[in-house]
C-alpha positions in Angstrom: 18.0 -8.0 23.1 16.7 -10.5 25.0 13.1 -10.9 26.1 11.3 -12.5 29.2 7.5 -12.4 27.9 5.5 -12.0 24.7 4.0 -8.7 26.6 8.1 -7.4 26.9 8.8 -8.1 23.0 5.7 -6.1 22.3 6.5 -3.2 25.0 10.3 -2.8 23.6 11.5 -1.8 26.0 9.0 1.4 26.5 9.9 1.8 22.5 7.2 -0.3 21.4 4.5 2.3 20.3 7.4 4.2 18.8 8.6 0.8 16.4 5.1 -0.4 15.6 4.1 2.0 14.7 7.1 3.1 12.6 6.7 -0.8 11.3 2.8 -0.1 10.1 4.0 3.2 8.4 6.3 1.2 6.6 3.8 -1.8 5.4 1.1 1.1 4.5 3.2 3.1 2.2 4.8 0.0 0.5 1.5 -1.0 0.0 0.4 2.2 -1.1 3.4 2.0 -3.8 2.2 -1.8 -5.1 -1.2 -0.6 -5.7 -1.4 3.3 -6.4 0.3 1.9 -10.1 -2.1 -1.1 -10.3 -5.4 1.5 -10.3 -3.7 3.7 -12.1 -3.5 1.0 -15.1 -6.7 0.2 -14.7 -8.0 3.6 -15.1 -5.6 4.1 -17.9 -7.2 1.0 -19.6 -10.5 1.9 -19.3 -10.1 5.0 -20.9 -7.9 3.9 -24.1 -10.9 1.4 -23.9 -13.5 4.3 -24.2 -11.5 6.3 -26.6 -10.9 3.1 -29.0 -14.9 3.0 -28.7 -15.9 5.9 -29.5 -13.5 6.2 -32.2 -14.7 3.8 -33.5 -18.3 4.7 -33.6 -16.9 8.1 -35.8 -15.9 6.1 -38.6 
C-alpha cells in the first residue's frame, strides 16, 4: 500500500481509527505486562523486609 501524504498514511484508507487504536491498545498491554511484575516484586521485597525487621525485633 502506497501513501501520497502523511495524512493519507494516518487515515489508512478510512481505517486509521481502528488501526491506531489497536496499536495503542497493544502498546498499553505490553507496557502493563512489563510494569505489573516489577511493581509486584517491589511490594514483595517491602513486605519481606518488614517481616524480617518484625521477626528480628521479636527474638
